C-alpha positions in Angstrom: -2.0 0.3 89.5 -1.8 3.3 91.5 0.8 2.6 93.1 3.0 1.8 89.9 1.6 5.5 88.1 3.2 6.9 91.6 6.0 5.4 91.0 6.5 6.2 87.7 7.9 9.9 87.8 10.5 8.4 89.9 11.5 5.9 87.9 11.6 8.9 84.8 14.1 10.9 87.1 16.1 8.1 87.9 16.5 6.3 85.0 17.1 9.2 82.9 19.8 10.4 84.8 21.7 7.2 85.0 21.5 6.5 81.2 22.8 10.0 80.4 25.4 10.6 82.5 26.6 7.3 81.4 26.1 8.3 77.8 28.3 12.0 78.9 31.1 9.9 79.9 31.3 7.4 77.2 31.1 10.7 74.5 33.0 12.5 76.3 30.4 15.4 75.7 31.7 19.1 77.0 30.2 22.1 77.1 26.7 22.7 77.1 26.0 19.0 76.4 27.0 18.2 80.0 23.6 20.0 81.0 21.8 16.6 79.3 22.5 15.2 82.9 22.3 17.6 84.6 19.6 16.8 88.0 18.2 20.0 87.5 17.4 19.0 83.8 15.5 16.0 84.4 13.7 17.4 87.7 12.2 19.7 85.3 11.7 17.4 83.0 9.7 14.9 85.2 7.6 18.0 86.6 6.0 18.6 83.1 6.1 14.5 82.1 4.3 13.8 85.6 0.5 15.0 84.9 0.5 12.2 82.2 2.3 9.7 84.0 -0.2 9.6 86.7 -3.0 10.9 84.6 -3.7 14.0 86.5 -5.7 16.7 84.5 -8.5 19.2 84.7 -9.2 21.6 87.8 -7.1 18.9 90.2 -4.2 19.9 88.1 -4.3 23.5 88.0 -5.1 23.3 92.1 -1.9 21.3 92.4 0.1 23.7 90.1 -1.4 26.7 92.3 -0.1 24.9 95.4 2.9 24.0 93.8 3.9 27.5 93.0 3.1 28.4 96.7 5.4 26.1 98.1 8.4 26.5 95.8 7.9 30.5 96.5 8.9 30.1 100.2 12.0 28.2 99.6 13.0 30.0 96.8 13.4 33.5 97.5 15.2 32.2 100.9 17.5 30.4 99.0 17.9 33.1 96.7 19.1 34.9 99.4 21.7 32.6 101.2 23.2 32.5 98.1 23.4 36.3 97.9 24.8 36.0 101.4 27.3 33.7 100.2 28.6 36.0 97.4 28.7 38.5 99.7 31.1 36.6 102.1 33.4 35.9 99.3 33.7 38.7 97.9 34.2 41.0 100.9 37.0 38.8 102.3 34.7 37.6 104.9 35.4 33.6 103.7 39.1 33.8 103.5 39.2 35.7 107.2 37.1 32.5 108.4 39.0 30.1 107.2 42.2 31.5 108.8 40.9 31.5 111.5 39.6 27.9 110.7 42.9 26.5 109.8 44.3 27.5 113.2 42.6 24.6 114.8 44.9 22.4 113.0 43.8 19.1 111.3 41.0 18.9 114.3 39.0 21.2 111.9 38.7 18.5 109.6 36.3 16.6 111.9 34.3 19.7 112.1 33.8 20.5 108.5 30.8 18.3 108.3 29.3 20.1 111.6 29.5 23.5 110.2 27.9 22.1 106.9 25.5 20.2 108.6 24.2 23.5 110.4 24.2 25.1 107.2 22.0 22.5 105.6 19.6 22.9 109.1 19.6 26.4 109.2 19.2 27.0 105.5 17.0 24.3 105.0 18.9 23.8 101.6 22.1 22.3 100.5 22.5 24.9 98.2 22.0 27.6 101.0 25.0 25.6 103.2 27.4 25.4 100.1 27.1 29.1 98.8 27.8 30.2 102.2 30.6 28.0 103.3 32.1 26.5 100.7 34.9 29.0 99.6 35.7 29.0 103.1 36.0 25.4 103.7 38.4 25.0 100.7 40.4 27.7 101.5 40.9 26.4 105.1 41.5 22.3 103.4 44.1 24.2 101.1 46.1 25.9 104.3 45.7 22.6 105.9 47.5 21.2 102.9 44.6 18.8 102.5 42.2 17.3 100.0 39.9 20.4 99.5 38.2 18.2 97.2 37.2 15.4 100.3 36.7 18.6 102.7 33.9 20.0 100.6 32.8 16.4 99.9 32.3 16.0 103.9 30.3 19.3 104.1 27.8 19.0 101.3 27.2 15.9 102.2 26.6 16.4 105.8 24.2 19.4 104.7 22.5 17.2 102.1 21.3 15.1 105.1 20.4 17.6 107.9 18.1 20.2 105.3 15.6 17.3 105.9 15.7 17.9 109.6 14.8 21.9 108.5 11.2 22.4 110.5 10.0 24.0 107.2 11.0 20.3 105.7 9.6 18.4 108.7 6.3 20.6 108.6 6.1 20.1 104.9 6.6 16.0 105.2 3.7 16.0 108.2 1.6 18.0 105.5 1.9 15.4 102.5 1.9 12.3 105.2 -1.2 13.9 106.7 -3.0 14.1 103.0 -2.2 10.5 102.2 -3.9 9.5 105.5 -7.1 11.1 104.0 -7.3 9.0 101.3 -6.4 5.9 102.7 -9.5 3.2 103.9 -11.9 5.1 106.4 -11.9 1.7 108.2 -8.4 2.3 109.1 -8.0 3.5 112.6 -7.7 7.1 112.8 -4.3 7.6 115.3 -4.5 11.0 115.4 -2.8 14.2 113.9 1.1 13.7 113.2 3.0 15.2 115.8 5.6 18.0 114.7 8.4 16.3 117.3 7.5 12.8 117.0 8.9 13.2 113.2 11.4 16.1 113.9 13.3 14.2 116.7 14.3 10.8 115.2 14.9 12.6 112.3 17.5 15.2 113.8 19.1 12.3 116.0 19.8 10.5 112.9 21.3 13.1 111.2 23.7 13.8 114.0 24.7 10.3 113.7 25.8 10.4 109.8 27.5 14.3 110.5 29.9 12.7 113.3 30.6 9.4 110.9 31.5 12.1 108.2 33.9 13.9 110.4 35.7 11.3 111.1 36.0 10.1 107.6 37.1 14.0 106.7 39.7 13.6 109.6 41.2 10.2 108.2 40.5 10.7 104.2 41.2 14.5 104.1 
């Protein structure tokens, strides 16, 4: 029962996204109607439905909302700052300058695009922040190399989508959630002690490095 209730929010999110995406394509919905299939729309809707789905109410729900807003704020203001920085880079011409220098590396730069995106995701802790800073220069560099801007941008975003999981704040959040889960398990289970940051951070970084390397090869061959 508890496991089924815990899976319900994810089920609403995934099924809702899939069904609305198919409907938007089949019905050729355009304009504002496309927001029905937006991940942002379904994330917000899932958050609103989750208390009812997992039967959470009263003081526990109020406390969770306060804690959630506190965790959200630390991510929101930093992501907003990187969005502003990305806008400044594009408006000042810095993105064009970076693209020009990158294009001088020739086709080899295509293999480095996921590395740039991956570093951006790791530093910002956000795929959105990484995209805001590097997307313009990535597209311009790909065009200068007569390569596919779409594939280059996909490689950058895919890399950032993976590496932001290794950002220290994300790792710390994952450890906090796992520690909270341990406190609710059967007391008869032996306690292995607190989860060490390095025991989570190192394998995640290694896995991310492998994914970024594969993406780099893919971008070089396909773009």
